[in-house]
Structure formats: C-alpha cells, structure tokens
RODOZA-462071 format. One record per residue: residue number from 1; residue in one letter; chain; x negated, y, z of N, C-alpha, C in turn. Coordinates in steps of 0.02 Angstrom, whole numbers. Layout:
<pts>
<pt NUM, "A", "A", <X, Y, Z>, <X, Y, Z>, <X, Y, Z>> ...
</pts>
This chain:
<pts>
<pt 1, "M", "A", <243, 1702, -1610>, <310, 1714, -1583>, <354, 1654, -1600>> <pt 2, "S", "A", <387, 1626, -1550>, <425, 1565, -1560>, <481, 1574, -1611>> <pt 3, "G", "A", <487, 1524, -1654>, <543, 1524, -1701>, <529, 1556, -1768>> <pt 4, "F", "A", <468, 1581, -1781>, <453, 1616, -1844>, <390, 1588, -1874>> <pt 5, "P", "A", <391, 1560, -1935>, <453, 1542, -1971>, <480, 1475, -1945>> <pt 6, "L", "A", <541, 1460, -1964>, <572, 1397, -1942>, <544, 1337, -1979>> <pt 7, "E", "A", <529, 1345, -2043>, <501, 1292, -2085>, <445, 1322, -2127>> <pt 8, "P", "A", <396, 1281, -2146>, <342, 1307, -2187>, <367, 1327, -2256>> <pt 9, "A", "A", <344, 1384, -2279>, <362, 1407, -2346>, <300, 1441, -2375>> <pt 10, "D", "A", <271, 1412, -2427>, <208, 1436, -2454>, <210, 1509, -2473>> <pt 11, "G", "A", <266, 1531, -2503>, <270, 1600, -2526>, <285, 1650, -2471>> <pt 12, "L", "A", <296, 1625, -2410>, <315, 1669, -2355>, <262, 1671, -2301>> <pt 13, "G", "A", <201, 1655, -2321>, <148, 1648, -2272>, <116, 1712, -2250>> <pt 14, "H", "A", <128, 1768, -2285>, <92, 1829, -2268>, <122, 1861, -2206>> <pt 15, "D", "A", <78, 1882, -2161>, <100, 1908, -2096>, <138, 1973, -2102>> <pt 16, "A", "A", <123, 2013, -2153>, <154, 2079, -2159>, <230, 2073, -2165>> <pt 17, "F", "A", <253, 2029, -2210>, <325, 2022, -2219>, <358, 1992, -2157>> <pt 18, "T", "A", <327, 1941, -2129>, <354, 1910, -2068>, <359, 1961, -2012>> <pt 19, "S", "A", <308, 2001, -2004>, <308, 2052, -1951>, <363, 2104, -1964>> <pt 20, "L", "A", <374, 2121, -2027>, <427, 2168, -2044>, <495, 2141, -2024>> <pt 21, "V", "A", <509, 2078, -2044>, <574, 2048, -2028>, <584, 2044, -1953>> <pt 22, "V", "A", <532, 2024, -1917>, <537, 2016, -1844>, <552, 2083, -1811>> <pt 23, "S", "A", <527, 2137, -1839>, <535, 2203, -1807>, <600, 2238, -1826>> <pt 24, "L", "A", <637, 2212, -1875>, <698, 2246, -1897>, <751, 2246, -1842>> <pt 25, "P", "A", <788, 2301, -1835>, <838, 2306, -1783>, <902, 2268, -1798>> <pt 26, "R", "A", <912, 2246, -1861>, <972, 2209, -1879>, <956, 2135, -1887>> <pt 27, "A", "A", <1007, 2093, -1876>, <998, 2021, -1879>, <983, 1999, -1951>> <pt 28, "V", "A", <930, 1959, -1959>, <908, 1940, -2026>, <895, 1865, -2029>> <pt 29, "C", "A", <918, 1834, -2085>, <900, 1765, -2103>, <867, 1768, -2171>> <pt 30, "V", "A", <816, 1726, -2182>, <785, 1721, -2248>, <789, 1648, -2269>> <pt 31, "Y", "A", <814, 1637, -2330>, <820, 1570, -2359>, <773, 1564, -2419>> <pt 32, "D", "A", <746, 1502, -2429>, <703, 1492, -2487>, <745, 1469, -2546>> <pt 33, "D", "A", <712, 1450, -2602>, <749, 1433, -2662>, <784, 1365, -2659>> <pt 34, "R", "A", <775, 1329, -2604>, <812, 1268, -2591>, <868, 1279, -2541>> <pt 35, "R", "A", <881, 1342, -2526>, <932, 1363, -2480>, <918, 1339, -2409>> <pt 36, "R", "A", <854, 1332, -2392>, <833, 1315, -2324>, <818, 1378, -2284>> <pt 37, "L", "A", <841, 1380, -2223>, <826, 1437, -2180>, <753, 1434, -2159>> <pt 38, "V", "A", <714, 1486, -2175>, <642, 1484, -2162>, <619, 1539, -2114>> <pt 39, "L", "A", <661, 1589, -2100>, <639, 1644, -2058>, <699, 1679, -2027>> <pt 40, "T", "A", <693, 1696, -1964>, <745, 1735, -1929>, <710, 1789, -1888>> <pt 41, "N", "A", <748, 1828, -1851>, <717, 1880, -1810>, <753, 1887, -1742>> <pt 42, "P", "A", <723, 1924, -1695>, <753, 1930, -1628>, <823, 1960, -1628>> <pt 43, "A", "A", <837, 2004, -1675>, <904, 2035, -1678>, <957, 1983, -1692>> <pt 44, "L", "A", <940, 1930, -1729>, <988, 1876, -1741>, <1002, 1839, -1677>> <pt 45, "A", "A", <950, 1827, -1637>, <960, 1794, -1572>, <1007, 1836, -1529>> <pt 46, "D", "A", <997, 1901, -1529>, <1041, 1946, -1490>, <1113, 1942, -1516>> <pt 47, "L", "A", <1122, 1939, -1581>, <1188, 1938, -1611>, <1229, 1879, -1585>> <pt 48, "V", "A", <1198, 1821, -1581>, <1234, 1760, -1562>, <1226, 1743, -1488>> <pt 49, "G", "A", <1190, 1785, -1450>, <1187, 1777, -1377>, <1136, 1728, -1351>> <pt 50, "Y", "A", <1084, 1714, -1390>, <1032, 1668, -1368>, <967, 1706, -1354>> <pt 51, "R", "A", <925, 1676, -1313>, <857, 1702, -1304>, <815, 1686, -1365>> <pt 52, "L", "A", <764, 1726, -1375>, <722, 1716, -1433>, <690, 1647, -1435>> <pt 53, "D", "A", <668, 1622, -1377>, <635, 1557, -1376>, <684, 1499, -1384>> <pt 54, "E", "A", <750, 1514, -1384>, <800, 1462, -1394>, <823, 1458, -1467>> <pt 55, "L", "A", <810, 1510, -1505>, <841, 1517, -1570>, <821, 1461, -1618>> <pt 56, "D", "A", <758, 1438, -1614>, <737, 1386, -1662>, <766, 1318, -1646>> <pt 57, "R", "A", <803, 1312, -1590>, <836, 1249, -1574>, <912, 1254, -1585>> <pt 58, "V", "A", <934, 1310, -1612>, <1006, 1320, -1624>, <1022, 1305, -1697>> <pt 59, "D", "A", <1076, 1267, -1708>, <1100, 1254, -1776>, <1140, 1315, -1798>> <pt 60, "L", "A", <1106, 1361, -1832>, <1139, 1423, -1851>, <1198, 1411, -1898>> <pt 61, "A", "A", <1191, 1362, -1943>, <1246, 1346, -1988>, <1308, 1324, -1949>> <pt 62, "G", "A", <1296, 1288, -1893>, <1351, 1264, -1853>, <1387, 1318, -1815>> <pt 63, "L", "A", <1357, 1378, -1810>, <1389, 1433, -1775>, <1441, 1468, -1819>> <pt 64, "M", "A", <1439, 1457, -1884>, <1486, 1490, -1929>, <1552, 1452, -1930>> <pt 65, "H", "A", <1606, 1489, -1936>, <1672, 1458, -1938>, <1677, 1409, -1996>> <pt 66, "P", "A", <1705, 1349, -1985>, <1708, 1299, -2039>, <1742, 1324, -2103>> <pt 67, "S", "A", <1789, 1370, -2096>, <1823, 1396, -2156>, <1780, 1445, -2195>> <pt 68, "D", "A", <1730, 1475, -2162>, <1687, 1525, -2194>, <1621, 1497, -2219>> <pt 69, "A", "A", <1597, 1443, -2187>, <1531, 1417, -2202>, <1521, 1398, -2276>> <pt 70, "P", "A", <1568, 1360, -2307>, <1556, 1341, -2377>, <1549, 1402, -2423>> <pt 71, "R", "A", <1590, 1453, -2410>, <1586, 1513, -2453>, <1518, 1547, -2446>> <pt 72, "W", "A", <1492, 1550, -2384>, <1428, 1584, -2375>, <1369, 1543, -2400>> <pt 73, "F", "A", <1372, 1477, -2395>, <1320, 1437, -2425>, <1322, 1444, -2501>> <pt 74, "G", "A", <1382, 1448, -2528>, <1389, 1460, -2600>, <1363, 1528, -2619>> <pt 75, "L", "A", <1374, 1578, -2576>, <1350, 1645, -2591>, <1274, 1647, -2595>> <pt 76, "V", "A", <1240, 1613, -2548>, <1166, 1610, -2551>, <1144, 1579, -2616>> <pt 77, "R", "A", <1177, 1525, -2637>, <1161, 1493, -2701>, <1172, 1540, -2759>> <pt 78, "D", "A", <1227, 1578, -2758>, <1242, 1622, -2813>, <1195, 1681, -2817>> <pt 79, "V", "A", <1173, 1706, -2759>, <1123, 1760, -2760>, <1059, 1735, -2791>> <pt 80, "L", "A", <1039, 1674, -2776>, <979, 1645, -2807>, <989, 1636, -2882>> <pt 81, "D", "A", <1048, 1613, -2902>, <1062, 1598, -2972>, <1067, 1661, -3015>> <pt 82, "T", "A", <1100, 1712, -2987>, <1115, 1771, -3028>, <1068, 1829, -3017>> <pt 83, "G", "A", <1032, 1830, -2960>, <989, 1887, -2944>, <1029, 1948, -2923>> <pt 84, "T", "A", <1094, 1940, -2913>, <1138, 1996, -2895>, <1153, 1994, -2820>> <pt 85, "A", "A", <1149, 2052, -2787>, <1165, 2056, -2716>, <1240, 2047, -2705>> <pt 86, "H", "A", <1258, 2015, -2650>, <1327, 2005, -2631>, <1337, 2020, -2558>> <pt 87, "A", "A", <1398, 2036, -2539>, <1413, 2051, -2469>, <1483, 2026, -2452>> <pt 88, "G", "A", <1495, 2017, -2388>, <1561, 1995, -2366>, <1562, 1985, -2291>> <pt 89, "Y", "A", <1618, 1956, -2266>, <1627, 1946, -2195>, <1630, 1872, -2178>> <pt 90, "A", "A", <1609, 1855, -2118>, <1614, 1786, -2094>, <1622, 1787, -2018>> <pt 91, "R", "A", <1654, 1735, -1992>, <1662, 1728, -1920>, <1604, 1686, -1892>> <pt 92, "I", "A", <1571, 1712, -1841>, <1514, 1678, -1811>, <1527, 1672, -1736>> <pt 93, "R", "A", <1515, 1612, -1710>, <1530, 1598, -1640>, <1472, 1622, -1595>> <pt 94, "H", "A", <1488, 1666, -1548>, <1440, 1689, -1498>, <1430, 1634, -1446>> <pt 95, "R", "A", <1374, 1637, -1411>, <1361, 1586, -1360>, <1415, 1584, -1307>> <pt 96, "N", "A", <1447, 1640, -1293>, <1499, 1642, -1242>, <1566, 1613, -1266>> <pt 97, "G", "A", <1567, 1589, -1329>, <1627, 1558, -1356>, <1671, 1603, -1397>> <pt 98, "N", "A", <1659, 1668, -1395>, <1699, 1715, -1434>, <1677, 1714, -1508>> <pt 99, "W", "A", <1725, 1731, -1552>, <1710, 1735, -1623>, <1695, 1808, -1642>> <pt 100, "L", "A", <1640, 1818, -1676>, <1622, 1884, -1702>, <1641, 1888, -1776>> <pt 101, "W", "A", <1665, 1945, -1796>, <1671, 1959, -1868>, <1606, 1994, -1889>> <pt 102, "A", "A", <1565, 1959, -1928>, <1501, 1986, -1949>, <1502, 2002, -2023>> <pt 103, "H", "A", <1473, 2058, -2041>, <1466, 2077, -2111>, <1396, 2058, -2133>> <pt 104, "G", "A", <1392, 2021, -2188>, <1328, 1999, -2215>, <1314, 2030, -2282>> <pt 105, "F", "A", <1251, 2050, -2293>, <1229, 2076, -2358>, <1170, 2034, -2380>> <pt 106, "A", "A", <1177, 2002, -2438>, <1126, 1956, -2463>, <1095, 1983, -2527>> <pt 107, "S", "A", <1029, 1983, -2529>, <992, 2004, -2590>, <932, 1958, -2598>> <pt 108, "T", "A", <903, 1959, -2657>, <848, 1913, -2672>, <783, 1950, -2687>> <pt 109, "F", "A", <728, 1916, -2674>, <662, 1942, -2693>, <618, 1883, -2709>> <pt 110, "T", "A", <563, 1896, -2743>, <516, 1844, -2764>, <448, 1856, -2732>> <pt 111, "S", "A", <419, 1803, -2705>, <352, 1807, -2675>, <315, 1743, -2694>> <pt 112, "A", "A", <256, 1751, -2724>, <215, 1694, -2745>, <255, 1646, -2788>> <pt 113, "D", "A", <294, 1675, -2835>, <335, 1637, -2883>, <391, 1597, -2851>> <pt 114, "I", "A", <408, 1611, -2788>, <464, 1578, -2755>, <517, 1631, -2741>> <pt 115, "R", "A", <579, 1614, -2756>, <634, 1660, -2745>, <662, 1650, -2675>> <pt 116, "F", "A", <674, 1704, -2640>, <703, 1703, -2573>, <766, 1746, -2571>> <pt 117, "V", "A", <809, 1730, -2523>, <868, 1770, -2510>, <862, 1799, -2439>> <pt 118, "V", "A", <869, 1864, -2433>, <870, 1897, -2368>, <943, 1912, -2352>> <pt 119, "L", "A", <967, 1887, -2295>, <1036, 1896, -2274>, <1036, 1937, -2210>> <pt 120, "V", "A", <1064, 1998, -2214>, <1065, 2044, -2158>, <1136, 2046, -2129>> <pt 121, "W", "A", <1141, 2033, -2063>, <1206, 2029, -2030>, <1216, 2088, -1983>> <pt 122, "Q", "A", <1279, 2110, -1977>, <1297, 2163, -1931>, <1365, 2146, -1899>> <pt 123, "D", "A", <1369, 2153, -1834>, <1431, 2140, -1798>, <1481, 2195, -1814>> <pt 124, "R", "A", <1538, 2176, -1845>, <1589, 2225, -1863>, <1656, 2205, -1832>> <pt 125, "T", "A", <1654, 2168, -1777>, <1716, 2143, -1746>, <1764, 2199, -1729>> <pt 126, "D", "A", <1740, 2250, -1696>, <1784, 2305, -1676>, <1815, 2339, -1736>> <pt 127, "E", "A", <1776, 2349, -1789>, <1803, 2381, -1849>, <1856, 2338, -1883>> <pt 128, "I", "A", <1847, 2273, -1883>, <1896, 2228, -1914>, <1962, 2232, -1877>> <pt 129, "W", "A", <1959, 2232, -1810>, <2021, 2236, -1771>, <2056, 2302, -1783>> <pt 130, "D", "A", <2017, 2355, -1793>, <2047, 2421, -1805>, <2070, 2431, -1877>> <pt 131, "N", "A", <2038, 2395, -1924>, <2053, 2405, -1995>, <2052, 2338, -2031>> <pt 132, "P", "A", <2106, 2299, -2027>, <2107, 2233, -2059>, <2098, 2235, -2135>> <pt 133, "R", "A", <2107, 2293, -2166>, <2099, 2298, -2239>, <2028, 2282, -2261>> <pt 134, "L", "A", <1981, 2288, -2215>, <1912, 2271, -2232>, <1906, 2198, -2256>> <pt 135, "L", "A", <1950, 2155, -2229>, <1949, 2085, -2250>, <1974, 2078, -2321>> <pt 136, "D", "A", <2019, 2121, -2343>, <2041, 2119, -2413>, <1982, 2134, -2459>> <pt 137, "E", "A", <1939, 2180, -2439>, <1879, 2195, -2479>, <1834, 2134, -2484>> <pt 138, "A", "A", <1830, 2096, -2430>, <1789, 2035, -2431>, <1816, 1985, -2481>> <pt 139, "E", "A", <1883, 1980, -2486>, <1912, 1933, -2534>, <1895, 1953, -2605>> <pt 140, "V", "A", <1896, 2017, -2621>, <1879, 2041, -2688>, <1807, 2023, -2703>> <pt 141, "A", "A", <1762, 2033, -2655>, <1692, 2016, -2665>, <1684, 1942, -2679>> <pt 142, "S", "A", <1723, 1900, -2645>, <1719, 1828, -2655>, <1740, 1810, -2726>> <pt 143, "L", "A", <1792, 1843, -2752>, <1814, 1829, -2820>, <1759, 1848, -2870>> <pt 144, "D", "A", <1724, 1902, -2858>, <1669, 1922, -2902>, <1615, 1869, -2904>> <pt 145, "V", "A", <1600, 1840, -2846>, <1550, 1786, -2844>, <1573, 1727, -2885>> <pt 146, "V", "A", <1637, 1708, -2878>, <1663, 1651, -2916>, <1659, 1664, -2991>> <pt 147, "R", "A", <1676, 1725, -3012>, <1674, 1741, -3084>, <1602, 1737, -3110>> <pt 148, "S", "A", <1554, 1763, -3072>, <1484, 1761, -3094>, <1461, 1689, -3102>> <pt 149, "R", "A", <1479, 1647, -3053>, <1459, 1577, -3055>, <1489, 1542, -3116>> <pt 150, "A", "A", <1552, 1558, -3131>, <1587, 1524, -3186>, <1554, 1539, -3253>> <pt 151, "V", "A", <1535, 1602, -3265>, <1506, 1619, -3330>, <1436, 1590, -3337>> <pt 152, "I", "A", <1400, 1583, -3283>, <1334, 1551, -3286>, <1342, 1477, -3303>> <pt 153, "E", "A", <1392, 1445, -3273>, <1404, 1375, -3289>, <1424, 1366, -3363>> <pt 154, "Q", "A", <1463, 1414, -3390>, <1481, 1411, -3461>, <1418, 1416, -3505>> <pt 155, "A", "A", <1375, 1462, -3488>, <1313, 1471, -3527>, <1269, 1409, -3523>> <pt 156, "K", "A", <1264, 1380, -3463>, <1225, 1319, -3455>, <1254, 1263, -3498>> <pt 157, "G", "A", <1321, 1258, -3499>, <1353, 1206, -3539>, <1337, 1213, -3613>> <pt 158, "A", "A", <1339, 1276, -3637>, <1323, 1287, -3708>, <1251, 1266, -3724>> <pt 159, "L", "A", <1205, 1285, -3681>, <1135, 1266, -3691>, <1125, 1191, -3688>> <pt 160, "M", "A", <1160, 1158, -3643>, <1154, 1085, -3637>, <1177, 1050, -3700>> <pt 161, "V", "A", <1232, 1075, -3729>, <1259, 1044, -3790>, <1213, 1057, -3850>> <pt 162, "V", "A", <1192, 1119, -3858>, <1153, 1137, -3917>, <1084, 1105, -3916>> <pt 163, "Y", "A", <1052, 1105, -3857>, <983, 1080, -3854>, <977, 1010, -3825>> <pt 164, "S", "A", <1033, 979, -3806>, <1033, 912, -3776>, <986, 909, -3716>> <pt 165, "I", "A", <996, 955, -3669>, <953, 959, -3610>, <995, 953, -3547>> <pt 166, "S", "A", <962, 945, -3490>, <996, 938, -3426>, <1020, 1006, -3401>> <pt 167, "A", "A", <1062, 1003, -3349>, <1086, 1065, -3318>, <1029, 1106, -3289>> <pt 168, "D", "A", <981, 1072, -3257>, <924, 1108, -3229>, <882, 1141, -3283>> <pt 169, "A", "A", <871, 1106, -3339>, <833, 1135, -3394>, <869, 1194, -3424>> <pt 170, "A", "A", <935, 1190, -3428>, <975, 1245, -3455>, <968, 1306, -3410>> <pt 171, "F", "A", <970, 1296, -3345>, <963, 1352, -3299>, <893, 1382, -3303>> <pt 172, "D", "A", <843, 1339, -3312>, <774, 1363, -3320>, <769, 1409, -3381>> <pt 173, "L", "A", <804, 1392, -3435>, <804, 1434, -3495>, <835, 1502, -3480>> <pt 174, "L", "A", <891, 1502, -3445>, <923, 1566, -3427>, <876, 1607, -3383>> <pt 175, "T", "A", <844, 1574, -3336>, <797, 1609, -3291>, <739, 1639, -3330>> <pt 176, "W", "A", <713, 1601, -3378>, <657, 1625, -3419>, <677, 1688, -3457>> <pt 177, "R", "A", <736, 1687, -3489>, <757, 1746, -3526>, <771, 1805, -3479>> <pt 178, "S", "A", <797, 1790, -3420>, <810, 1842, -3371>, <745, 1876, -3350>> <pt 179, "Q", "A", <694, 1837, -3334>, <631, 1865, -3312>, <593, 1899, -3369>> <pt 180, "A", "A", <597, 1870, -3428>, <560, 1898, -3485>, <589, 1965, -3507>> <pt 181, "T", "A", <654, 1975, -3497>, <687, 2036, -3520>, <706, 2083, -3463>> <pt 182, "N", "A", <691, 2062, -3402>, <710, 2102, -3342>, <785, 2116, -3342>> <pt 183, "T", "A", <823, 2063, -3356>, <896, 2068, -3358>, <925, 2016, -3310>> <pt 184, "K", "A", <978, 2033, -3274>, <1008, 1987, -3227>, <1034, 1925, -3264>> <pt 185, "I", "A", <1028, 1868, -3231>, <1050, 1805, -3261>, <1124, 1809, -3279>> <pt 186, "R", "A", <1164, 1839, -3236>, <1236, 1845, -3251>, <1248, 1881, -3316>> <pt 187, "V", "A", <1210, 1934, -3329>, <1219, 1973, -3391>, <1197, 1931, -3451>> <pt 188, "I", "A", <1140, 1897, -3445>, <1117, 1852, -3499>, <1171, 1801, -3514>> <pt 189, "A", "A", <1200, 1771, -3462>, <1251, 1720, -3471>, <1313, 1748, -3505>> <pt 190, "E", "A", <1337, 1805, -3482>, <1397, 1836, -3511>, <1387, 1850, -3585>> <pt 191, "N", "A", <1329, 1879, -3602>, <1316, 1896, -3672>, <1310, 1834, -3715>> <pt 192, "L", "A", <1278, 1782, -3687>, <1270, 1720, -3725>, <1337, 1687, -3738>> <pt 193, "V", "A", <1380, 1685, -3687>, <1446, 1654, -3696>, <1487, 1693, -3748>> <pt 194, "L", "A", <1486, 1759, -3745>, <1523, 1799, -3794>, <1497, 1789, -3865>> <pt 195, "A", "A", <1430, 1790, -3871>, <1400, 1781, -3937>, <1413, 1711, -3964>> <pt 196, "F", "A", <1412, 1662, -3920>, <1424, 1593, -3941>, <1493, 1586, -3972>> <pt 197, "G", "A", <1543, 1617, -3942>, <1610, 1613, -3968>, <1619, 1651, -4033>> <pt 198, "D", "A", <1582, 1706, -4042>, <1590, 1748, -4102>, <1549, 1724, -4161>> <pt 199, "E", "A", <1490, 1695, -4147>, <1442, 1683, -4201>, <1429, 1610, -4217>> <pt 200, "I", "A", <1446, 1565, -4170>, <1433, 1494, -4182>, <1498, 1460, -4203>> <pt 201, "H", "A", <1500, 1436, -4264>, <1559, 1404, -4291>, <1543, 1331, -4306>> <pt 202, "T", "A", <1574, 1286, -4268>, <1560, 1215, -4278>, <1597, 1189, -4339>> <pt 203, "P", "A", <1566, 1143, -4377>, <1599, 1116, -4436>, <1660, 1073, -4417>> <pt 204, "T", "A", <1706, 1067, -4464>, <1767, 1029, -4451>, <1753, 957, -4432>> <pt 205, "S", "A", <1703, 926, -4464>, <1686, 856, -4449>, <1665, 848, -4376>> <pt 206, "F", "A", <1629, 898, -4349>, <1607, 896, -4280>, <1667, 900, -4233>> <pt 207, "R", "A", <1714, 945, -4249>, <1773, 952, -4207>, <1817, 890, -4209>> <pt 208, "D", "A", <1822, 859, -4268>, <1861, 798, -4274>, <1831, 743, -4231>> <pt 209, "R", "A", <1765, 738, -4233>, <1732, 686, -4193>, <1741, 700, -4118>> <pt 210, "F", "A", <1737, 764, -4100>, <1746, 782, -4029>, <1818, 768, -4007>> <pt 211, "D", "A", <1866, 781, -4052>, <1936, 765, -4037>, <1943, 691, -4018>> <pt 212, "A", "A", <1909, 649, -4057>, <1913, 577, -4043>, <1881, 560, -3975>> <pt 213, "L", "A", <1826, 593, -3959>, <1794, 581, -3893>, <1839, 603, -3836>> <pt 214, "L", "A", <1872, 661, -3845>, <1916, 686, -3793>, <1975, 639, -3781>> <pt 215, "L", "A", <2003, 615, -3835>, <2062, 572, -3830>, <2047, 503, -3802>> <pt 216, "T", "A", <1984, 482, -3805>, <1965, 415, -3780>, <1921, 419, -3718>> <pt 217, "A", "A", <1913, 479, -3690>, <1869, 487, -3633>, <1891, 445, -3573>> <pt 218, "H", "A", <1957, 436, -3564>, <1983, 398, -3508>, <1965, 324, -3512>> <pt 219, "E", "A", <1946, 300, -3572>, <1930, 230, -3582>, <1856, 216, -3572>> <pt 220, "R", "A", <1815, 269, -3567>, <1743, 260, -3563>, <1721, 253, -3490>> <pt 221, "R", "A", <1669, 214, -3480>, <1642, 205, -3413>, <1578, 246, -3406>> <pt 222, "S", "A", <1572, 280, -3349>, <1512, 319, -3336>, <1459, 275, -3306>> <pt 223, "G", "A", <1395, 298, -3312>, <1340, 262, -3282>, <1313, 207, -3326>> 
</pts>
C-alpha cells in the first residue's frame, strides 16, 4: 500500500502493527526516536483532503500552522523524553485551503528497543467554534509540557556537573533509571532535583570558585 511506511525503521518492520495503524478509523502519524515521520494511515489522508497515493508526497509538517508547528514538534520530543502522553490542539491546512482545528493525542511505545510516538488526530473544528474554552485547556496542557521539560533539563544539568558527562550521557542515565525502575523519566527527574537540593551541600571553597567563574564568564571565549 503506497505511503506505508514513509521511511525505513528497523523496529517498525512487523506487518501486524503496520496493518493495525493502516486500518484505524482515526488519522495516525508514527514518529521514531529521531522525530522522523515513519508511518501514516488512510484516515490521515482523508483528514487533510488528499488521496492515499498522494500522501507520501505531501509535506505534512508544512500543513501545520506556523504558530503551532514548533509546539507540536516539541511535544513529540517531550513525549519521547518523558514517556508521558500529551494532548492538545493545532491548526492544520486542508487541501481546499481551509484551516482545521485538530485535536492530537500523543503517546509512546517501544518496539525492538526503539521508542516511537503515536500521534492520533481528530477534527474538532466544529466543537472549537461552538466552545472556544477548549483552546484554554490546550494552553494548560502546553504549560504542563514546558514544566516537564524544564525539570528534566535540571536533572540533566546536575548529572553533567557531578559526573562530568555530556547532555546525551546524562539523559541516557535518566532513561536507564526510568527503565530499570519502571518509573517515568519526569518523576525520576523531579525526585532527583528535589533530593539534590536537600542532600547535596557543596563546600564553601567550591561556591567561592564558582562565584569567580560566574563573574568572569563574560570575558571567556567559547570553542
């Protein structure tokens, strides 16, 4: 069937899952752990007004409103990072030129040691026009995403300082503890940040040296 999958993905090669996605009545996108779109379904083609055999030639990212696209690409990243499902609204351009208000629900799963995000879309344009308060709910959801991302970055920073490791290595550590304990990365990060502030006390000499680095940071050259 044309357009499935869009790009090769080793962990998405089994026909059963692909067949399931293709048969779903709701519009579906699947992204891999590099945030690449790897699978879509006929319902998505219907949502945006294209034929199935045209869908693999359509820039789906380009159909999203420029004001909404960065938030949704960030949401896919955050679902991968935190393992927590997120939802919200975005404007998507139909082939006829009209803008749809679509509700998206994103969740993650793992196949062959690769993490994927499944994004399910539903046209809610009529409901938005009848009940604009639904957009307020979307804003609250966006704030929750931002807060989750912020605490993960704090935890990564602490690990980078303590272990003198890169940002990627710090995230790998959080992921390891998340998988080993069956705990969401966001929860691991929150607990680590709280414990770090309560239990780790840096010596005065360290703080004095850091004060000097902070006050002279503008004079230092990067690279």
